[in-house]
C-alpha positions as CSV (number, residue, x, y, z in Angstrom):
1,M,-37.0,-111.2,-22.0
2,K,-35.1,-110.0,-19.0
3,I,-36.3,-110.7,-15.4
4,G,-35.4,-108.4,-12.6
5,F,-34.5,-109.9,-9.2
6,S,-32.5,-108.7,-6.3
7,S,-28.7,-109.1,-6.8
8,R,-28.6,-112.1,-4.4
9,V,-31.3,-113.9,-6.4
10,T,-29.7,-113.1,-9.7
11,V,-26.4,-114.8,-8.7
12,S,-28.4,-117.9,-7.6
13,A,-30.2,-117.9,-10.9
14,C,-27.0,-117.8,-12.9
15,A,-25.5,-120.6,-10.9
16,L,-28.6,-122.8,-11.4
17,C,-28.7,-122.0,-15.2
18,V,-25.0,-122.9,-15.6
19,A,-25.6,-126.2,-13.7
20,G,-28.5,-127.0,-15.9
21,L,-26.5,-126.3,-19.0
22,L,-23.6,-128.5,-17.8
23,G,-25.9,-131.3,-16.9
24,L,-27.8,-131.3,-20.2
25,A,-25.3,-130.2,-22.8
26,P,-24.1,-133.2,-25.0
27,A,-20.5,-134.2,-24.9
28,A,-18.7,-133.7,-28.3
29,V,-15.8,-136.0,-28.5
30,A,-14.0,-136.5,-31.9
31,D,-11.5,-139.2,-32.5
32,R,-9.5,-138.7,-35.6
33,G,-8.9,-141.9,-37.5
34,D,-6.9,-142.6,-40.6
35,T,-7.2,-140.8,-43.9
36,G,-8.5,-142.2,-47.0
37,P,-7.2,-141.9,-50.5
38,G,-6.2,-138.4,-51.6
39,G,-6.1,-137.1,-48.0
40,T,-9.8,-137.8,-47.5
41,E,-10.6,-137.3,-43.8
42,R,-12.1,-140.3,-42.0
43,T,-13.2,-139.3,-38.5
44,R,-15.2,-141.1,-35.9
45,V,-17.4,-138.7,-33.9
46,S,-20.0,-139.0,-31.2
47,A,-21.8,-135.7,-31.8
48,V,-23.2,-133.7,-34.8
49,P,-20.2,-132.2,-36.6
50,R,-19.4,-128.6,-36.3
51,P,-20.3,-126.6,-39.4
52,S,-16.8,-125.1,-39.5
53,L,-15.5,-128.4,-40.8
54,L,-16.8,-127.7,-44.3
55,R,-14.8,-124.4,-44.3
56,R,-11.6,-126.4,-44.5
57,S,-10.2,-127.2,-47.9
58,G,-10.1,-130.8,-49.3
59,T,-12.5,-133.7,-49.3
60,H,-14.5,-134.5,-46.1
61,V,-16.3,-137.7,-45.4
62,R,-16.8,-139.8,-42.3
63,L,-17.0,-143.5,-43.3
64,R,-18.2,-146.2,-41.1
65,A,-17.3,-149.8,-41.5
66,E,-17.9,-151.2,-45.0
67,A,-19.0,-147.9,-46.4
68,P,-18.1,-147.4,-50.0
69,R,-15.2,-145.0,-50.8
70,V,-16.1,-141.6,-52.3
71,P,-15.4,-141.6,-56.1
72,S,-12.6,-139.6,-57.6
73,I,-14.1,-136.4,-58.9
74,S,-12.4,-133.7,-60.9
75,A,-14.8,-130.9,-60.1
76,L,-13.3,-127.9,-58.3
77,S,-16.1,-128.2,-55.7
78,W,-18.9,-130.6,-54.9
79,V,-21.4,-131.6,-52.2
80,V,-23.6,-134.6,-51.5
81,A,-26.5,-134.0,-49.1
82,D,-29.7,-135.6,-47.8
83,A,-32.6,-133.4,-48.9
84,R,-34.9,-134.4,-46.0
85,T,-32.5,-133.9,-43.1
86,G,-30.0,-131.5,-44.7
87,E,-27.1,-133.6,-43.6
88,V,-24.0,-133.2,-45.8
89,L,-22.7,-136.8,-46.4
90,A,-19.5,-135.7,-48.2
91,A,-18.0,-132.6,-49.7
92,H,-15.0,-131.2,-51.4
93,D,-14.2,-127.5,-50.9
94,A,-17.8,-127.0,-50.2
95,H,-17.5,-123.2,-49.5
96,R,-15.1,-122.4,-52.3
97,R,-16.5,-119.3,-54.1
98,L,-16.9,-119.8,-57.8
99,P,-19.0,-118.4,-60.6
100,P,-22.4,-120.3,-60.6
101,A,-23.6,-119.8,-64.2
102,S,-27.3,-120.6,-64.6
103,T,-27.5,-122.7,-61.5
104,L,-28.1,-119.3,-59.9
105,K,-31.5,-119.4,-61.5
106,A,-32.5,-121.7,-58.7
107,L,-32.1,-118.8,-56.3
108,F,-33.9,-116.5,-58.7
109,A,-36.9,-118.9,-58.8
110,L,-36.9,-119.3,-55.0
111,T,-37.1,-115.6,-54.7
112,V,-39.5,-114.6,-57.5
113,L,-41.9,-117.6,-57.9
114,P,-44.0,-116.8,-54.7
115,A,-44.7,-113.3,-56.0
116,L,-45.8,-114.2,-59.6
117,P,-48.6,-116.7,-60.0
118,G,-48.4,-118.7,-63.2
119,G,-51.7,-117.6,-64.6
120,I,-50.8,-113.9,-64.9
121,R,-50.6,-112.7,-68.5
122,H,-48.1,-110.1,-69.5
123,T,-47.2,-108.3,-72.8
124,V,-43.5,-107.8,-73.1
125,D,-42.1,-104.4,-73.9
126,E,-38.8,-103.3,-75.4
127,E,-37.2,-102.2,-72.2
128,E,-37.6,-105.6,-70.6
129,L,-35.4,-107.2,-73.2
130,S,-32.7,-104.6,-73.1
131,D,-29.3,-105.3,-71.6
132,I,-29.4,-109.1,-72.1
133,G,-25.7,-110.2,-72.2
134,P,-24.2,-111.3,-75.5
135,G,-24.1,-115.0,-75.9
136,S,-26.9,-115.6,-73.4
137,S,-29.1,-118.7,-73.7
138,M,-32.5,-117.6,-74.9
139,V,-36.0,-119.2,-75.2
140,G,-37.3,-116.8,-77.8
141,V,-39.3,-114.2,-75.8
142,A,-40.5,-111.5,-78.3
143,E,-41.4,-107.8,-77.8
144,G,-45.1,-107.1,-78.0
145,R,-46.1,-110.7,-77.5
146,T,-48.3,-111.8,-74.5
147,Y,-47.2,-114.6,-72.3
148,R,-48.4,-116.4,-69.3
149,V,-46.0,-116.3,-66.4
150,A,-46.0,-120.1,-66.4
151,D,-44.7,-120.0,-70.0
152,L,-41.9,-117.7,-68.9
153,W,-41.0,-120.1,-66.0
154,N,-40.8,-123.0,-68.5
155,G,-38.4,-120.9,-70.5
156,V,-36.3,-120.3,-67.4
157,F,-36.1,-123.9,-66.2
158,L,-36.0,-125.8,-69.5
159,N,-34.1,-123.5,-71.8
160,S,-32.3,-121.5,-69.2
161,G,-33.6,-118.4,-71.0
162,N,-32.1,-115.2,-69.9
163,D,-34.7,-113.4,-71.9
164,A,-37.4,-115.0,-69.7
165,V,-35.5,-114.1,-66.6
166,H,-35.3,-110.4,-67.6
167,V,-39.0,-110.2,-68.2
168,L,-39.9,-111.9,-64.8
169,A,-37.4,-109.7,-63.0
170,G,-39.1,-106.7,-64.6
171,L,-42.4,-107.9,-63.2
172,N,-40.7,-108.4,-59.8
173,G,-39.7,-104.7,-59.5
174,G,-36.7,-104.6,-61.8
175,W,-33.2,-106.0,-62.2
176,R,-31.5,-104.4,-59.3
177,A,-34.4,-104.9,-56.9
178,T,-34.5,-108.6,-57.8
179,A,-30.8,-109.0,-57.2
180,K,-31.2,-107.4,-53.8
181,R,-34.1,-109.7,-52.9
182,M,-32.1,-112.7,-54.1
183,Q,-29.2,-111.7,-51.9
184,A,-31.5,-111.3,-48.9
185,K,-33.1,-114.7,-49.6
186,A,-29.7,-116.3,-49.8
187,R,-28.7,-114.9,-46.4
188,A,-31.9,-116.1,-44.8
189,L,-31.3,-119.6,-46.1
190,G,-27.7,-119.5,-44.7
191,A,-26.1,-119.3,-48.1
192,L,-23.4,-116.9,-47.1
193,D,-21.0,-117.5,-50.0
194,T,-23.3,-116.2,-52.6
195,R,-23.0,-112.7,-54.1
196,V,-25.8,-111.8,-56.6
197,L,-25.1,-109.2,-59.3
198,S,-26.9,-110.6,-62.3
199,P,-30.0,-112.6,-61.5
200,D,-29.8,-114.8,-64.6
201,G,-26.3,-116.1,-63.6
202,Y,-24.6,-114.4,-66.5
203,D,-20.8,-114.0,-66.1
204,T,-20.3,-110.8,-64.0
205,P,-17.1,-109.9,-62.1
206,G,-17.6,-110.5,-58.4
207,Q,-20.7,-112.8,-58.8
208,V,-20.0,-116.0,-56.9
209,S,-21.7,-118.9,-55.1
210,S,-20.5,-122.3,-53.8
211,A,-21.4,-125.9,-54.0
212,Y,-22.8,-125.6,-50.4
213,D,-25.0,-122.7,-51.3
214,L,-26.3,-124.2,-54.5
215,A,-27.2,-127.4,-52.6
216,V,-29.1,-125.2,-50.1
217,F,-31.0,-123.6,-53.0
218,G,-31.8,-126.9,-54.6
219,R,-33.1,-128.4,-51.4
220,A,-35.3,-125.4,-50.7
221,G,-36.6,-125.5,-54.2
222,L,-37.8,-129.0,-53.9
223,R,-40.0,-127.9,-51.0
224,N,-41.8,-125.4,-53.3
225,K,-44.4,-127.4,-55.4
226,D,-44.2,-125.0,-58.3
227,F,-40.4,-125.0,-58.3
228,A,-40.4,-128.8,-58.1
229,R,-42.8,-129.2,-61.0
230,Y,-40.9,-126.8,-63.3
231,C,-37.5,-128.3,-62.5
232,R,-38.6,-131.8,-63.4
233,T,-40.4,-130.9,-66.6
234,V,-38.8,-132.6,-69.6
235,E,-40.7,-130.9,-72.5
236,A,-43.2,-128.0,-72.9
237,R,-44.5,-125.8,-75.7
238,F,-43.5,-122.1,-75.9
239,P,-45.8,-119.5,-77.4
240,D,-44.8,-118.2,-80.9
241,G,-47.3,-115.6,-82.1
242,G,-50.5,-116.1,-84.1
243,G,-51.7,-118.8,-81.8
244,W,-48.7,-121.0,-82.7
245,S,-46.1,-122.6,-80.3
246,Y,-43.0,-124.6,-80.6
247,P,-41.5,-127.4,-78.4
248,I,-38.8,-126.7,-75.9
249,S,-36.8,-129.4,-74.0
250,N,-35.0,-129.4,-70.7
251,T,-31.2,-129.0,-71.3
252,N,-30.4,-131.0,-68.2
253,R,-29.0,-134.2,-69.8
254,L,-29.1,-136.1,-66.5
255,L,-32.9,-135.6,-66.6
256,T,-33.6,-136.0,-70.3
257,G,-30.7,-138.1,-71.7
258,G,-29.2,-137.3,-75.0
259,D,-25.7,-136.5,-76.3
260,G,-24.4,-139.8,-75.0
261,V,-25.7,-139.2,-71.4
262,D,-28.1,-141.7,-70.0
263,P,-31.0,-140.3,-67.8
264,Y,-30.5,-141.0,-64.1
265,P,-33.2,-143.2,-62.6
266,G,-35.3,-141.2,-60.1
267,L,-33.9,-137.8,-61.1
268,I,-36.2,-134.9,-60.1
269,G,-34.2,-131.9,-61.3
270,V,-32.8,-129.3,-60.5
271,K,-30.7,-127.0,-62.8
272,N,-27.7,-127.0,-65.0
273,G,-25.5,-124.1,-66.2
274,Y,-22.5,-123.1,-68.3
275,T,-20.5,-119.9,-68.9
276,T,-17.0,-119.3,-70.0
277,N,-15.8,-118.4,-66.5
278,A,-17.9,-120.8,-64.5
279,G,-17.4,-123.9,-66.7
280,H,-20.1,-126.5,-66.4
281,T,-22.2,-126.4,-63.2
282,L,-25.1,-128.7,-62.0
283,V,-27.4,-129.0,-59.1
284,S,-29.2,-132.4,-59.2
285,A,-31.7,-134.1,-57.0
286,A,-32.8,-137.8,-57.2
287,R,-35.1,-140.0,-55.2
288,K,-34.5,-143.7,-54.5
289,G,-35.8,-146.1,-51.8
290,G,-37.5,-143.3,-49.9
291,R,-34.4,-141.1,-49.8
292,T,-33.8,-137.9,-51.7
293,L,-30.3,-136.6,-52.3
294,V,-29.1,-133.3,-53.6
295,V,-25.7,-133.1,-55.4
296,T,-23.8,-130.1,-56.6
297,V,-20.9,-130.3,-59.0
298,M,-19.0,-127.2,-60.0
299,N,-16.6,-127.0,-62.9
300,P,-15.1,-130.4,-63.7
301,Q,-11.5,-130.2,-64.9
302,Y,-11.5,-133.3,-67.1
303,G,-13.9,-135.0,-69.5
304,G,-15.4,-132.2,-71.6
305,G,-18.8,-130.7,-71.4
306,L,-20.6,-133.8,-70.4
307,A,-18.4,-134.6,-67.4
308,V,-20.6,-132.6,-65.0
309,Y,-23.4,-135.1,-65.6
310,E,-21.2,-138.2,-65.2
311,E,-19.6,-136.8,-62.0
312,A,-23.0,-136.0,-60.6
313,R,-24.1,-139.5,-61.5
314,E,-21.1,-141.0,-59.6
315,L,-21.8,-138.9,-56.5
316,L,-25.5,-139.8,-56.6
317,D,-24.7,-143.5,-56.9
318,W,-22.2,-143.2,-54.0
319,G,-24.7,-141.3,-51.8
320,F,-27.4,-143.9,-52.2
321,A,-25.0,-146.7,-51.6
322,A,-23.5,-145.0,-48.5
323,A,-26.9,-144.1,-46.9
324,G,-26.8,-145.1,-43.3
325,R,-23.1,-146.0,-43.4
326,V,-21.5,-142.5,-43.1
327,D,-21.7,-139.8,-40.4
328,P,-22.5,-136.3,-41.6
329,V,-19.7,-133.8,-42.0
330,G,-22.1,-130.8,-41.8
331,S,-25.6,-129.6,-42.4
332,L,-27.4,-127.4,-45.0
333,D,-29.2,-125.9,-42.0
334,A,-26.1,-124.9,-40.1
335,L,-25.9,-121.3,-41.2
336,R,-29.5,-120.4,-41.5
337,A,-30.6,-117.2,-40.0
338,K,-32.1,-117.8,-36.5
339,P,-35.5,-116.2,-35.9
340,R,-35.2,-112.9,-34.2
341,P,-37.1,-112.6,-30.8
342,G,-40.3,-110.5,-31.1
343,P,-41.3,-107.7,-28.8
344,E,-43.7,-109.9,-26.8
345,P,-42.5,-112.3,-24.1
346,V,-41.9,-115.9,-25.2
347,S,-43.8,-118.6,-23.4
348,A,-42.1,-121.5,-21.6
349,A,-43.8,-123.9,-24.0
350,A,-42.4,-122.1,-27.0
351,V,-38.9,-122.3,-25.6
352,A,-39.3,-126.0,-24.8
353,A,-40.5,-126.9,-28.3
354,P,-38.7,-125.1,-31.1
355,V,-40.6,-124.7,-34.4
356,D,-37.8,-126.0,-36.6
357,A,-36.8,-129.4,-35.3
358,G,-34.4,-130.1,-38.2
359,P,-30.7,-130.8,-37.9
360,G,-28.7,-128.1,-36.3
361,W,-31.6,-127.0,-34.1
362,A,-31.6,-129.9,-31.6
363,E,-28.6,-128.5,-29.7
364,A,-30.2,-125.0,-29.5
365,G,-33.3,-126.6,-28.1
366,M,-31.3,-128.4,-25.4
367,V,-29.5,-125.3,-24.4
368,A,-32.8,-123.3,-24.2
369,G,-34.3,-126.2,-22.2
370,A,-31.4,-126.2,-19.8
371,A,-31.7,-122.4,-19.3
372,G,-35.5,-122.9,-18.7
373,L,-34.9,-125.5,-16.1
374,G,-32.5,-123.2,-14.3
375,A,-34.9,-120.3,-14.4
376,G,-37.7,-122.6,-13.2
377,A,-35.7,-123.8,-10.2
378,V,-35.1,-120.1,-9.3
379,A,-38.8,-119.5,-9.4
380,L,-39.6,-122.4,-7.2
381,T,-36.9,-121.8,-4.6
382,T,-36.8,-118.0,-4.4
383,R,-39.2,-115.2,-4.0
384,P,-38.3,-112.2,-6.3
385,R,-39.0,-108.7,-5.3
386,R,-40.4,-107.9,-8.7
387,C,-40.7,-109.4,-12.2
388,R,-41.2,-107.4,-15.3
389,P,-40.2,-107.7,-19.0
390,A,-37.6,-105.3,-20.2
391,G,-37.0,-104.1,-23.7
392,S,-34.2,-105.6,-25.8
């Protein structure tokens, strides 16, 4: 909204607004301290860290006194974040763009779940199962067979079935339309590193995501009750024709155990993945002592195929032990799209109380409040010639 005053009054308004901003804006003073092992940055700050810090390469963590050291992790990229606040507790090359493998299915579910209720029944046709990439993980969807959408989602989350993804994408308007909607969803969530070309996460030149973005998807998924239920399901039965069904199990070893991996106490999902180009990838979430953490691990360089689970375990253990003893190095909310102003004037009450009061939004609220105080002072001390809203 623009307010028209005489030129003399406009200058006064600007001066008062600037004064309000200077009086209310928080001071941001950073005092660089020493560096931990491996060049880990240990910085003492008195304000919320700027999101640009996570754009820098290397490991970032801000340890307070007696905080445990971050474990040595071989993954090319990783993130530890608080699921409730969105605060990033530690990260390594958080925005490095890498192939995501089937962890991209978390974004697929975030995008498509709201449009397809689980009770819908659908008979699969031949076209829906065409163009599935060779070597894809499959749950066993068959042409001519009728499935509930809930069955297909079990196939996506438990078996990482690309066949189930293809059918659900067909119901959602098609493969390309689903990819475009996933891309738009990623942008709205502030996941700016992600480029979607194949909704199932299949290796495709140019398809990338990042540990930061995948943590954003995992956190958002936990807020969707259907997503949260599917991603923590350990076992289900999948329809097989003639009224028969067969058991399927979640391939996330940190959730189910097996192959020498112990289940992680309090684990609540989210999604694992593997392709030749991506290596092993994992988005995990666990709850302990009233705190929920989201951890992303992308492509460990040592330890074989199970290393992704053990490195995620180490990061979860560290995150719970470090709770309250580290300062955040960023926020999963930092890059989210800000709501666009509507055509109608915004009330003073709406400006003073932002809808989203999460991390990263407090500063915006203070700035808006300061501007409001300045404008209020103008209204009380001057008499404008006219006041009318103007179009943007």
